[in-house]
C-alpha positions as CSV (number, residue, x, y, z in Angstrom):
1,X,-15.5,-22.0,-111.5
2,X,-17.5,-18.8,-110.9
3,X,-15.8,-16.6,-108.4
4,X,-18.3,-14.6,-106.4
5,X,-16.2,-11.8,-105.2
6,X,-13.5,-9.6,-106.6
7,X,-11.3,-8.4,-103.8
8,X,-12.1,-4.7,-103.8
9,X,-9.2,-3.3,-101.8
10,X,-6.7,-4.9,-104.3
11,X,-8.4,-3.3,-107.3
12,X,-8.7,-4.7,-110.8
13,X,-6.3,-7.4,-111.5
14,X,-6.3,-8.7,-108.0
15,X,-7.1,-12.3,-107.0
16,X,-10.6,-13.6,-106.6
17,X,-11.9,-16.0,-103.9
18,X,-14.8,-18.5,-103.7
19,X,-15.3,-20.6,-100.6
20,X,-17.3,-23.9,-100.9
21,X,-18.7,-25.4,-97.7
22,X,-19.6,-29.0,-97.4
23,X,-22.3,-28.0,-94.9
24,X,-24.3,-25.6,-97.0
25,X,-28.1,-25.3,-97.1
26,X,-29.6,-27.8,-99.5
27,X,-26.4,-29.9,-99.5
28,X,-27.9,-32.6,-97.3
29,X,-24.8,-32.6,-95.1
30,X,-25.4,-30.0,-92.3
31,X,-22.7,-29.6,-89.7
32,X,-23.5,-30.0,-86.0
33,X,-22.5,-28.0,-83.0
34,X,-19.1,-29.0,-81.7
35,X,-18.5,-30.9,-84.9
36,X,-16.3,-30.4,-88.0
37,X,-17.0,-27.8,-90.6
38,X,-15.1,-28.7,-93.8
39,X,-14.8,-27.2,-97.2
40,X,-12.4,-25.6,-99.7
41,X,-11.2,-22.0,-100.5
42,X,-10.8,-21.6,-104.2
43,X,-8.3,-18.8,-105.2
44,X,-7.7,-17.5,-108.7
45,X,-4.7,-15.4,-109.4
46,X,-5.0,-11.9,-110.9
47,X,-2.8,-10.1,-113.4
48,X,0.3,-10.4,-111.3
49,X,1.7,-12.5,-108.5
50,X,0.3,-12.0,-105.0
51,X,1.6,-13.1,-101.6
52,X,-1.3,-14.6,-99.6
53,X,-0.2,-14.0,-96.0
54,X,-3.4,-15.3,-94.3
55,X,-6.7,-16.9,-95.1
56,X,-9.3,-16.5,-92.3
57,X,-12.8,-17.8,-91.9
58,X,-15.2,-15.9,-89.8
59,X,-18.6,-17.3,-88.5
60,X,-21.4,-14.7,-88.7
61,X,-24.8,-14.8,-87.2
62,X,-27.8,-12.5,-87.7
63,X,-29.1,-11.5,-84.3
64,X,-31.8,-9.4,-82.6
65,X,-31.0,-7.0,-79.8
66,X,-33.3,-5.1,-77.5
67,X,-32.1,-1.5,-77.3
68,X,-33.6,1.8,-75.9
69,X,-34.8,2.5,-79.5
70,X,-36.5,-0.9,-79.7
71,X,-35.6,-4.2,-81.4
72,X,-32.6,-4.0,-83.7
73,X,-31.1,-6.5,-86.1
74,X,-27.4,-6.9,-86.8
75,X,-24.5,-9.3,-87.5
76,X,-22.2,-10.8,-84.9
77,X,-18.9,-12.6,-85.7
78,X,-18.7,-15.4,-83.1
79,X,-15.6,-17.4,-84.2
80,X,-12.5,-17.0,-86.4
81,X,-10.1,-19.5,-87.8
82,X,-6.9,-19.1,-89.8
83,X,-7.0,-21.9,-92.4
84,X,-4.1,-21.1,-94.7
85,X,-1.6,-18.5,-95.9
86,X,2.1,-18.0,-96.3
87,X,2.3,-18.7,-100.1
88,X,2.5,-16.9,-103.4
89,X,-0.4,-17.1,-105.8
90,X,1.0,-16.8,-109.3
91,X,-0.8,-14.7,-111.9
92,X,-3.7,-16.4,-113.6
93,X,-3.3,-19.6,-111.6
94,X,-5.8,-21.4,-109.4
95,X,-5.2,-22.9,-106.0
96,X,-7.5,-24.8,-103.6
97,X,-7.0,-24.7,-99.9
98,X,-9.0,-27.4,-98.1
99,X,-9.9,-26.8,-94.4
100,X,-11.5,-28.5,-91.4
101,X,-12.4,-26.5,-88.4
102,X,-14.5,-27.3,-85.3
103,X,-17.7,-25.3,-84.7
104,X,-18.4,-23.8,-81.2
105,X,-20.6,-26.1,-79.2
106,X,-23.2,-23.3,-78.9
107,X,-23.5,-22.8,-82.6
108,X,-27.2,-22.3,-83.3
109,X,-29.3,-24.9,-85.1
110,X,-30.4,-23.5,-88.4
111,X,-32.3,-26.5,-89.8
112,X,-34.3,-29.5,-88.6
113,X,-34.8,-32.6,-90.7
114,X,-33.4,-30.6,-93.6
115,X,-35.9,-27.8,-93.3
116,X,-34.8,-24.2,-92.4
117,X,-35.8,-22.7,-89.1
118,X,-35.2,-19.1,-90.2
119,X,-31.9,-18.8,-88.5
120,X,-29.3,-16.9,-90.6
121,X,-25.7,-18.1,-90.3
122,X,-22.8,-17.6,-92.6
123,X,-19.1,-18.1,-93.1
124,X,-17.1,-15.1,-94.4
125,X,-13.7,-15.6,-96.0
126,X,-11.0,-12.9,-95.4
127,X,-7.7,-12.7,-97.3
128,X,-4.6,-10.8,-96.1
129,X,-2.8,-10.0,-99.3
130,X,-0.1,-7.5,-100.0
131,X,-0.5,-5.8,-96.7
132,X,-4.2,-5.4,-97.1
133,X,-7.1,-7.4,-95.6
134,X,-10.2,-7.9,-97.7
135,X,-13.5,-9.5,-96.7
136,X,-14.3,-11.7,-99.6
137,X,-16.8,-14.5,-100.0
138,X,-19.9,-14.8,-97.7
139,X,-21.5,-18.2,-97.7
140,X,-24.7,-19.5,-96.0
141,X,-24.0,-22.2,-93.3
142,X,-26.3,-25.0,-92.4
143,X,-26.2,-26.5,-88.9
144,X,-28.4,-29.4,-87.7
145,X,-29.1,-30.5,-84.2
146,X,-27.1,-32.7,-81.9
147,X,-28.7,-36.1,-81.1
148,X,-29.8,-34.9,-77.7
149,X,-31.3,-31.7,-79.2
150,X,-33.1,-33.6,-81.8
151,X,-34.4,-36.1,-79.2
152,X,-35.8,-33.3,-77.0
153,X,-37.4,-31.5,-79.9
154,X,-38.9,-34.7,-81.2
155,X,-40.3,-35.4,-77.7
156,X,-41.9,-32.0,-77.6
157,X,-43.5,-32.8,-81.0
158,X,-44.9,-36.1,-79.7
159,X,-46.4,-34.3,-76.7
160,X,-48.3,-31.9,-79.0
161,X,-46.1,-28.8,-79.0
162,X,-45.9,-27.0,-82.4
163,X,-43.1,-24.9,-83.8
164,X,-43.7,-21.1,-84.1
165,X,-40.3,-19.6,-84.8
166,X,-36.7,-19.5,-83.9
167,X,-34.4,-16.5,-83.4
168,X,-31.0,-15.4,-82.0
169,X,-31.1,-13.0,-79.1
170,X,-28.0,-10.8,-78.3
171,X,-27.3,-11.0,-74.6
172,X,-26.7,-13.7,-72.0
173,X,-28.8,-15.9,-69.8
174,X,-27.6,-15.5,-66.2
175,X,-26.8,-18.6,-64.1
176,X,-25.7,-20.7,-67.1
177,X,-22.4,-21.6,-68.7
178,X,-23.2,-19.6,-71.9
179,X,-20.1,-18.8,-73.9
180,X,-21.3,-17.0,-77.0
181,X,-22.6,-13.3,-76.9
182,X,-26.1,-14.5,-78.0
183,X,-28.4,-17.4,-77.5
184,X,-31.0,-19.2,-79.6
185,X,-34.7,-19.4,-78.7
186,X,-37.0,-21.9,-80.3
187,X,-40.6,-20.8,-79.7
188,X,-43.3,-23.5,-79.5
189,X,-47.1,-23.3,-79.3
190,X,-48.4,-25.2,-76.2
191,X,-49.6,-28.7,-76.4
192,X,-53.4,-28.9,-75.8
193,X,-53.0,-30.2,-72.2
194,X,-51.0,-27.0,-71.4
195,X,-52.9,-24.5,-73.5
196,X,-54.9,-23.3,-70.5
197,X,-51.7,-22.4,-68.6
198,X,-49.2,-21.0,-71.1
199,X,-49.2,-19.0,-74.3
200,X,-45.9,-20.6,-75.5
201,X,-42.8,-22.4,-74.5
202,X,-39.3,-21.2,-75.4
203,X,-36.4,-23.7,-75.5
204,X,-32.7,-22.7,-75.5
205,X,-29.9,-25.2,-75.8
206,X,-26.5,-24.4,-74.4
207,X,-24.3,-27.3,-75.6
208,X,-20.8,-28.1,-74.2
209,X,-18.5,-31.1,-74.5
210,X,-20.2,-33.0,-71.7
211,X,-23.8,-32.4,-72.7
212,X,-26.5,-29.7,-72.8
213,X,-28.1,-27.1,-70.6
214,X,-31.7,-27.0,-71.6
215,X,-33.4,-23.7,-70.6
216,X,-37.2,-23.8,-70.7
217,X,-39.2,-20.6,-70.5
218,X,-43.0,-20.5,-70.2
219,X,-44.9,-17.4,-71.1
220,X,-47.8,-17.9,-68.7
221,X,-51.4,-17.0,-69.0
222,X,-52.7,-14.8,-66.2
223,X,-55.8,-15.4,-64.2
224,X,-58.6,-12.9,-63.7
225,X,-56.6,-11.0,-61.0
226,X,-53.1,-12.2,-61.8
227,X,-51.1,-10.7,-64.6
228,X,-49.4,-13.2,-67.0
229,X,-45.7,-13.7,-66.3
230,X,-42.8,-15.7,-67.5
231,X,-41.3,-18.6,-65.7
232,X,-37.8,-20.0,-66.3
233,X,-36.0,-23.2,-65.4
234,X,-33.0,-25.2,-66.4
235,X,-32.1,-28.9,-66.9
236,X,-28.9,-30.7,-67.7
237,X,-28.6,-33.6,-70.1
238,X,-25.5,-35.7,-71.0
239,X,-24.8,-36.5,-74.7
240,X,-24.6,-40.2,-73.7
241,X,-28.2,-40.2,-72.4
242,X,-29.8,-40.0,-75.8
243,X,-30.5,-43.7,-76.4
244,X,-31.3,-44.6,-72.8
245,X,-34.0,-42.2,-71.7
246,X,-37.8,-42.0,-72.3
247,X,-37.6,-38.5,-73.7
248,X,-41.4,-38.0,-74.0
249,X,-41.9,-38.8,-70.3
250,X,-38.8,-36.8,-69.3
251,X,-39.7,-33.7,-71.2
252,X,-43.3,-33.8,-70.1
253,X,-42.0,-33.8,-66.5
254,X,-39.9,-30.8,-67.3
255,X,-42.9,-28.9,-68.7
256,X,-45.1,-29.9,-65.8
257,X,-42.5,-28.6,-63.4
258,X,-42.2,-25.4,-65.3
259,X,-46.0,-24.8,-65.4
260,X,-47.1,-26.1,-62.0
261,X,-44.6,-24.6,-59.6
262,X,-45.4,-21.0,-60.1
263,X,-44.5,-19.9,-56.7
264,X,-40.9,-21.1,-57.0
265,X,-40.0,-18.9,-59.9
266,X,-39.6,-15.8,-57.9
267,X,-36.3,-17.4,-56.7
268,X,-34.8,-17.8,-60.1
269,X,-33.9,-14.2,-60.9
270,X,-30.4,-15.4,-61.7
271,X,-31.7,-17.0,-64.8
272,X,-32.9,-13.6,-66.2
273,X,-31.7,-12.6,-69.6
274,X,-29.0,-10.0,-69.6
275,X,-29.7,-6.9,-71.7
276,X,-26.2,-5.6,-72.7
277,X,-27.7,-2.2,-73.5
278,X,-29.5,-1.6,-70.2
279,X,-26.6,-2.9,-68.1
280,X,-28.6,-5.2,-65.9
281,X,-30.5,-8.5,-65.6
282,X,-34.2,-8.7,-66.4
283,X,-35.6,-11.7,-64.6
284,X,-38.5,-13.2,-66.4
285,X,-40.5,-14.0,-63.2
286,X,-41.7,-10.4,-62.9
287,X,-43.8,-10.2,-66.0
288,X,-41.4,-7.8,-67.8
289,X,-40.6,-10.0,-70.8
290,X,-38.2,-8.5,-73.4
291,X,-40.6,-9.4,-76.2
292,X,-38.5,-11.9,-78.4
293,X,-41.4,-12.5,-80.8
294,X,-40.3,-11.6,-84.3
295,X,-37.7,-14.0,-85.6
296,X,-37.4,-14.3,-89.4
297,X,-39.8,-16.5,-91.4
298,X,-42.6,-16.7,-88.8
299,X,-45.1,-19.5,-89.3
300,X,-43.0,-22.5,-90.3
301,X,-44.9,-25.3,-88.6
302,X,-43.5,-28.2,-86.8
303,X,-46.5,-30.6,-86.5
304,X,-46.7,-33.3,-83.9
305,X,-46.9,-36.9,-85.0
306,X,-46.0,-40.4,-84.1
307,X,-42.6,-39.9,-85.8
308,X,-41.9,-36.7,-83.7
309,X,-41.4,-33.3,-85.2
310,X,-42.0,-33.0,-88.9
311,X,-41.2,-29.7,-90.4
312,X,-43.7,-28.2,-92.9
313,X,-44.7,-24.8,-94.1
314,X,-48.0,-23.0,-93.2
315,X,-48.5,-21.5,-96.7
316,X,-46.1,-20.5,-99.5
317,X,-45.9,-16.9,-98.2
318,X,-44.0,-18.0,-95.2
319,X,-41.4,-19.9,-97.2
320,X,-40.9,-16.7,-99.3
321,X,-40.3,-14.7,-96.1
322,X,-37.5,-17.0,-95.1
323,X,-35.9,-16.9,-98.5
324,X,-36.1,-13.1,-98.6
325,X,-34.5,-12.7,-95.1
326,X,-31.7,-15.1,-95.9
327,X,-31.2,-13.6,-99.4
328,X,-31.1,-10.1,-98.1
329,X,-28.4,-11.1,-95.6
330,X,-26.1,-12.8,-98.1
331,X,-26.6,-10.4,-100.9
332,X,-26.7,-7.0,-99.1
333,X,-25.0,-7.4,-95.8
334,X,-21.4,-7.7,-96.7
335,X,-20.6,-4.2,-95.3
336,X,-22.9,-4.4,-92.2
337,X,-20.4,-6.0,-89.8
338,X,-20.8,-3.2,-87.2
339,X,-24.5,-2.9,-87.3
340,X,-25.3,-5.3,-84.5
341,X,-22.4,-4.9,-82.1
342,X,-19.8,-7.1,-83.8
343,X,-17.9,-9.1,-81.2
344,X,-14.7,-8.8,-83.3
């Protein structure tokens, strides 16, 4: 067993910790929103006995935030779980603490059909030992889509929409039941039949035990005398509906409603995105979009086909960008908890 992290606050001779997730990138067993996250915390004793008072897992996300200084990136902790503690770890011994916790329903989707979307999620292990707390291991987390999310994305692929990028935006979407301090945007290039009307479509899923809120946003093309503006609308889907609906027809109807009823969107200011730094809501019907256009690893392509969305890479350079972004986070971000407005 190779232990990744020596607990710095305990000094030389202290215990080491290594957390192994069953839902890790490349493991082929991604977790799903609202589902179980399982794994094991491996502890190795140091030069003397230590009392382990608490083992805590913390879910971490890399997010973007719009500030007065421009777009900033940081980490947000969005859930914590106590998975063990209250025992003595004898010197030079090893102990394994298995765990099973439930992910928040709004946990972002980081991969589709086993391919990464550029979303950076992690699980940090914290030990409370001898009166000190030490943030130990940080491990990448893989989360796949719920069946309803996958069905909607597949329908979009069948209709001819293509994947551009995905990112996490710090803030809230007004008029929804959003629980987390950030939301995921999946940005799609328009299908040919809508290319004359929109530059792109953005999809946000807000899952809950009963189903999904699906927020669709269209970045509209402007006419000769009309500036381009964003339109926003919302639909509700039950988890039980997955097998019984014609998703291609349903989703096409959603997009048509979004694109064609331009005049109605002036009434949807309540669905503006909340900017926590400006202290107000920015409705996307007025043309003042907050510019969420630079998620990590741009260019991963989701191509339309008879089988739905198939994830591919538009050139090796793009794949390298994704790896660099994720690698930087997990190798160099251990001490950057406060850099994005940590929720605590």
